N, C-alpha and C positions, 0 to 999 in steps of 0.2 A: 608226320613229323611237324613240329611247331614251325611258325613263321621264322623263328630264329633258333639256331642251335650253336652249341659251343664245340669247337674242334680243338682237342689238346694234342700236342706233338711233343714227344720226349726224344731228344737227340740220341740217347743211349751213350755208347762208349766212344763216339766219333764226332768230330766237327762236321757240320753239314753246310755245304755251299754248292749251289747249282744242283740240288738233289731232287729229282722227280719223285713225288709222293702221290698216293691215291688211297682212298678209303671208300668202301662200299657202305652206303647209308642203309638204314633199316627199311626205308620205304622211299618211293619216288617223291622227290622234293616238290615236284609239281610246277617248276619254273624252267624256262628255256635258258636263262642266264642268272648268275648269282654274284654276290659280293662276298669276299672273304676278307674280314677286317681284323688286323692285329689288335687284340684286346688291350694291349698295354699302351700303344702309341697312336692308335686310330688309323694307321696306314692301311689303305686298301691294296690287297695282294691279288693280282690276276688269278682267276680260277676258272675251271671248266666243269660243268655238270652234264654227264651223259647218262640219262636215266637215274640210276642209283649210285653211279660212280663219280666221285668228286676227285679232281686232280689239280695239283698246283706245283710250283717249284719252291722248294725250301731253301732259303738263303740265310747266311750269317747266324746260324744257331750253333753255339759251342757245345762240345760234349758235356753230358750230365746236366744240361739245361732243358727247360720246357718252355713252350710257347703256346698261348691260347689264341684262337681265332673265333670270331663270331660270323656265322654263316647266315646270310639273309638274301632275299630276292633283290635283284639289281643287275648291273653289268659293270664290268671294269675293262679298261682298255689294256692291251698287251702290245708292247713294242716288238715282241718276238712271236707274233701270231703265226701259226703253221698253216699255210694256205696251199691248196692244190689247183693246178691248171691242167685240165685233161686235153690230150690230143690223141691221135690214132696210136693205139698200142703203147701208150706211155702216159705217165703222170709227172709233171714238173712240180717240184716241191720247193717252196720258198719259206724262209723263216724271217719274219718282218719284211724288210725291203730287199733282202739279199737272196740270191740263188743258192740252194743247198745241194739238191741232187735230183735225179730223174729215175723213176722206177719204170723199167722197160719189160713188157710182158707179152710181146708179140708171139703168136703160136708158131711162126716160121723160124724162130731162133731156137737155140739149144736149151735155154733155161731162162727164167726171169732173173733180172739183175738190176743193180743200181749203178748208173754211170751218167755223168761224172759225179764225184763226191767232193765238195769243196769244204775246206777247213778255214782256219783263221785268216782273215783279210783276203778271202777269196782264193787262197792257194789250193790247188787241186791235190788231194792226198792219195787218190787212186790212179792207176795207169790208164792212159788214153787208149783209143782204138785206131790210131793212125798206123800205117804199115810199118813205120819206123819203130814206134813204141811197142807194138804187139808182134814183132817179128818172131819172138820165141813164145811158146805156150799161148797161142791165141785164145785158148779156152779159159784163161785166167781173166775173166771179165769183171774186173773192178771189185764188186761186192756181191756175193751170191751163195747159194746152197747147191751142193752136188756131191756125188760119191763115185768112186772108180770101179766098184764091182758089186752090182746088184743083180742077183740071179745070173751071175757070170756075164753081165752086160756092163760095158763101160759107160756110165752116166756122169763122166768127168771130162773126158776129151771131146773133141769135135771132129769126127771123122766119118767115113762112110758106114762104119759099123757101130758108131756110138749111139747110145740112147739119148732121149730128150726128157726134159721136165716141161710139160705142156700146161700152160695156164688154162683153167676151166672157167672160173668165175670169182667174183668178189663176194664175200659175206659181209664186209663192211668197208666203206670208203668214205672217210669223214675227216675234215680238217677242224681246226679250232684254236683258241687262244693259248692252250697249253700243250695239246698233243694232237697229232694227226695219225689216223689209223688206216692201214692198208692191210686188210685181212683177205687172204686168197686161198682157193683150193686148186690143186695141181695134180696132174697124172704123170707118173713116170712110165715111159714106154721104151721098148727096144727099137732097133733101126727100122723095122717094118711096121711099127705102130702097135704091137701087142702090149697090153697093160702089164706092168710089173707090180705096181703099188700106187698109192696116192699119198698126198701130203697136205698139211695145212701150214701155211706160212703166214703168221700174223705179225706184222711189223708195226711198231709205234715210233713215231718221230716226235721228239720233244722240242718245244719252243724255248731254246736256251741261247745265250749269247754265243757268238762264234768262237769264243775261247773255251767252250766245253760242250760240244754238240753230242747228242746221244741218239742212237737207234737201238731199240730193243726188238728181239725176235723170240717169239714163242713158236717152236717148230714141232709138229707131230707127224711122224711117219706111220702109215697105216697099211697093214697087210690085208687089203680088201679083195684081192684077186688070187689068193693062195699064199703059201709060205713065201717069205722073202729072205734070201740068203745074202748077207753082207760079208764079202770076202776080206781076208786079211791082206790089205795092200796099202802102200804109202800114198797111192794116187787118189787122194781125196782130202777134202776139208769140209766137214758137215756145214760149217760156215767158213767162208774164205774171203780174204782180202788180197788183192794184188796192188801194191803201193806204187805211187809215182816213181818212175825210174830214178829220179834225182835223189830219192830217199833210200835207195837200195843200200844195204850194208856193204856191198862191194863198191859203193860210191861214198856219199857223205853220211850214210845212215848207221843206225844202231838198232839191233834187236835186243830186247831184254825180257826175261820172264819173271814170274812171281818169286822164284828162288834166287834171283840175281844172276842167272845165266846170261851170258852176253854172246850175241851173234850165233851163226848157224852151228858152230862146233859145240856150243853149250846149250842149245835150245832145240835143235832138230831132233825129233824122235824122243824128246824128253816130256815128262808129264809136268804140268803146272796149272795153277788156277787161272792165270791170265798171261797174255803175251802182248808186248808192245813193239811197234815198229815206228821209228822216228828218223828224221833227217831234214836236210835243207832243201826247200823248194823255192827257187828264184831268190835265194838269200835269206829266207825266213825259216826258222826251225819249227817244224810241225810234226805231228804224229797221230797214230791211230792204234788203239788197243782193242783187243777182243777179250771179253770176260766170260769165263765158264761158270755156270751157276752150280752151287753145292748140291742141288737136287738132281742134277743131270746124271744119267747112267754112267757108271765107270769113272766118276769124278775122282781126281782131276784128269782131264783129257790129255792124250798125247798131242804133240804139235808138229805139223808139216810146215816148217818155216825155213826159208832159204835166204841166203845173202843176196840173191838176185831179185828179191822183192815179194815173194809169196809168204803168206801166213794163214794157216787154217787149222781147225780142230779135227781130230780123227780118233775116235775111240775104238775102231775096229782093226787098226794096223799095228798092234803091239808086236807081233812076230816079225813083221817087216822092219819096224823101227829098231828093234833090239837085236835083229839078226839071229833070232833063235826060234826055230819052228815049234819048239815045245811051248812057246808063249803065244800060240796062235790066238788071235783076237776075233776071228770070224764069229758071226752070230746069225742065228735063224729066228726071224720074227714070225711066229706061227700065225696062220690065217685067222683073221678076226681080231688080232691083237694090234696094239700100237705102242710106239715108243716116243717119249716126250723129251724135249730139250728147251732150255732157256739160255739165251745169250744176250750180251750187251756189247755194242760197238761204241767206243768213246773216242771222239776226235778232238784233238787238243793242240795247244802250242807247246814247243819244247819237247823234252824227252820224258820218260816215265816218271823220273823224280821231279822235274819241274812242274809237271801237271798233276802230281800226287795221285797217280793211278792206284796206288795201294789203298788210299782212302776212298777213292771212287769205287773200288771193288766192294768195300763194305757198304756203301750206299746201295749197291745191288743185292748183296747176299745177306746183309745185316741192316736192313733199313730202319729208320726211326719207327717207334711205336705210336699209334694214333688211336685216340678214343673219341667217341661222339656222345655228347650229353644234351 
């Protein structure tokens, strides 16, 4: 590739603000750091080059407009640099100077999870782990992956007969000015340690202002130890959030889905492209949305979402959700095969309307188009 290249971005049908974008270059640029300069006004935009993948945050680009950048060697500072600090069985993640979350992966726990998760102005958007906060459903650990019936083993609860998701290793662990990556391999086991299957949980944390933080998950479930049966049960959320109790819909909060359903009666067991949970934490209105990608199996997913603070996706529980055994959603993943998911978690101020979750969903599933010349 030449010492300079032009990157052109077409917004498409939606305004773009705080929109993570990336493009794979034809070849390795050959530099550890780069400058991405707005060709019209000369403003340098923070960017990150990892091998052939160039990433940055797209701001203030209106629908049906285009922006050109010049890519060259150099470095640009980012006030929202994603940084990692490692300690035993955990990675503390900061965005700029503020604490964002901690990824906890100890093999003595039931599964890897993120806790705490902080939103606007440092307000905690997920439930804590004190005895008072977690008195019910202790297994709802903030932000995590799990499921309630895997080869008839409960890998959702935390009891003497429950299974576990055991961290094995990292395939990537890198921070940077735009995106931090935590890519993991894990093994799902029963209560005595026999392997059920394995997974790949690839998380990306973006360097965004606290008014719109994003975690992306690419999840792969792999039948590498035999067939894997996923039972039809409501007890699961393939990706799950348990919100701060102050946000519960039974308290100050509101649940809303992509069809306009409000609270548990209109969202639990319903299918939707996204679901949002918002409420007041110490007087500030904050929220968290989970977005289901159009490429996911059985899209749009069913939602296990409760007024008491739980929100999770579940594509296998259709019979349980609809109260109709003829709609059994159980599924067998044949040995040697895998099933892939993509999710986005969007943490924001206000409710789903205030934070424009609808448009943020299109950033995820209908991103801007990018060309390199």
